C-alpha positions in Angstrom: -0.1 0.0 0.0 1.4 3.4 -1.0 2.1 5.9 1.8 0.3 9.2 1.8 2.1 11.8 -0.2 2.2 14.2 2.9 3.8 11.7 5.1 7.3 13.5 5.3 6.1 16.9 4.4 8.2 19.4 6.5 6.3 21.5 9.1 6.1 25.1 8.1 7.5 27.4 10.9 4.8 29.8 12.2 6.1 33.4 12.7 5.8 34.0 16.4 7.4 37.5 16.7 11.1 36.1 17.0 12.2 37.2 13.6 15.8 35.9 13.8 14.8 32.3 14.7 11.8 32.2 12.3 13.8 33.5 9.4 16.5 30.9 9.8 14.0 28.1 9.9 12.1 29.6 6.9 15.2 30.0 5.1 16.2 26.3 5.5 12.7 25.2 4.4 12.8 27.4 1.1 16.4 26.2 0.3 15.2 22.6 0.8 12.5 23.2 -1.7 14.9 25.1 -4.1 12.9 28.3 -3.8 15.4 30.5 -2.1 16.9 32.0 -5.3 13.4 33.8 -5.6 13.9 35.4 -2.3 17.5 36.6 -3.2 17.0 37.4 -6.8 13.4 37.7 -7.5 11.3 36.5 -10.3 12.8 36.1 -13.7 10.9 38.5 -16.0 11.0 37.7 -19.9 12.5 40.8 -21.7 10.9 42.5 -24.7 11.0 40.4 -27.8 11.9 37.3 -25.4 12.8 34.1 -27.2 10.6 31.0 -26.4 13.2 29.7 -24.0 13.2 33.0 -22.0 9.4 33.0 -21.9 9.5 29.4 -20.7 12.1 30.3 -17.9 10.0 33.3 -16.8 6.9 31.1 -16.7 8.6 28.4 -14.5 10.0 31.1 -12.2 6.5 32.6 -11.7 5.2 29.2 -10.9 7.9 28.6 -8.3 7.4 31.9 -6.9 3.7 31.1 -6.3 4.8 28.1 -4.4 7.2 30.0 -2.2 4.5 32.6 -1.6 2.2 29.7 -0.5 4.6 28.7 2.1 5.1 32.3 3.4 1.3 32.8 3.4 0.9 29.7 5.6 3.8 30.8 8.0 2.6 34.3 8.5 -0.7 35.3 10.4 -3.3 37.2 8.4 -3.2 40.2 10.7 0.5 40.5 9.8 0.1 40.0 6.1 -2.6 42.7 6.0 0.2 45.2 7.0 2.4 44.0 4.0 1.4 46.2 1.1 3.7 44.8 -1.4 2.8 41.0 -1.8 3.2 40.5 -5.5 6.3 38.1 -5.2 7.8 36.1 -2.3 10.8 38.4 -2.4 8.6 41.4 -1.7 7.0 39.5 1.2 10.3 38.6 2.7 11.8 41.8 2.4 8.9 43.6 4.0 9.1 41.1 6.9 12.8 41.7 7.4 12.3 45.5 7.3 9.5 45.3 9.9 10.9 42.8 12.4 14.7 42.5 12.1 15.1 46.2 13.3 12.8 45.5 16.4 14.8 42.3 17.1 18.1 44.4 17.3 16.4 46.9 19.4 15.1 44.2 21.9 18.6 42.6 21.8 20.2 46.0 22.9 17.7 46.8 25.5 18.3 43.1 27.0 22.0 43.9 27.0 21.3 47.1 29.1 19.0 45.1 31.4 21.6 42.3 32.0 24.2 45.0 33.0 21.8 46.7 35.3 21.0 43.2 36.8 24.7 42.3 37.2 25.6 45.7 38.9 22.5 45.8 41.1 23.2 46.2 44.9 20.9 47.0 47.9 21.2 50.7 48.8 21.9 51.9 52.3 18.6 52.4 54.1 16.5 50.5 51.5 14.0 47.9 52.8 14.2 44.3 51.9 10.7 44.9 50.4 11.9 47.8 48.2 15.0 45.9 47.2 13.1 42.8 46.2 10.6 44.9 44.3 13.5 46.6 42.4 15.2 43.3 41.7 12.0 41.5 40.4 11.0 44.5 38.1 14.4 44.2 36.2 14.1 40.4 36.1 10.4 40.7 34.6 11.7 43.2 32.0 14.5 40.7 31.2 11.9 37.8 30.8 9.8 39.9 28.6 12.9 40.4 26.2 13.4 36.6 25.9 15.9 36.0 28.8 15.3 33.0 31.1 15.7 34.2 34.7 15.5 31.3 37.2 14.6 31.4 40.8 18.0 30.3 41.8 19.6 33.2 39.7 17.5 35.5 41.6 18.2 34.1 45.1 22.0 34.0 44.5 22.0 37.6 43.1 20.1 39.0 46.0 22.2 37.1 48.7 25.3 38.5 47.0 24.1 42.0 46.9 22.6 42.6 50.3 24.1 45.5 52.6 26.7 44.6 55.0 24.2 44.4 57.9 22.8 41.2 56.3 26.2 39.6 55.9 25.6 37.2 58.8 22.1 36.6 57.8 23.1 35.7 54.1 25.8 33.5 55.4 23.4 31.7 57.7 20.8 31.2 55.0 23.5 29.8 52.5 24.8 27.4 55.1 21.4 26.2 56.2 19.6 26.0 52.8 20.0 24.8 49.4 19.9 28.0 47.4 19.5 26.1 44.1 16.0 25.0 45.2 15.1 28.0 47.3 12.4 30.2 46.0 12.5 34.1 45.9 9.4 34.1 48.3 11.1 31.8 50.7 14.3 34.0 50.7 12.1 37.2 51.1 10.2 35.7 53.9 13.6 34.7 55.7 15.1 38.2 55.1 11.9 40.0 56.4 12.1 38.3 59.6 15.7 39.1 60.1 15.0 42.7 59.2 12.5 43.0 61.9 14.9 41.5 64.4 17.7 44.0 63.4 15.2 47.0 63.7 14.0 46.0 67.1 
């Protein structure tokens, strides 16, 4: 019995807002189908007074372009396609997507670098409460997450323990000795530090 023709059809990568990753997967798919030259060079157009061979080449190129466009139409949501005015060829669609989203990806990347630096240099201020410092730290961590960074609980716990003011030195050492900081949650750490903060104040 013959296998269905779509048995080994490659899955079409859906555009999810992460342009760099999507374009890499999409380029790979179009190359495997031998359509990538249409993205790079565009459709072959028969010149005026073209020979039969040139007309045939132009016709084949147009047909291949329709197939490449079909992949792009399936990969890109309608709401995004509606914002692309030039959709005559697969090259025009690709160039529009690159223009729209590659720039924003670069901006996101530079913003993430700035947030990483802010996170690395973050320290508790003299006179700042535990609650205020946790709020400041988590605000930066949330921004990093929204820019695609993976910020784990253990990363936050270790960062906070390393960056407390000197009055919490003994407490931080005690917590590190009596707890596994790799499995400790931020909430557990905050709870422990709030108790210690109240003791210090009283």
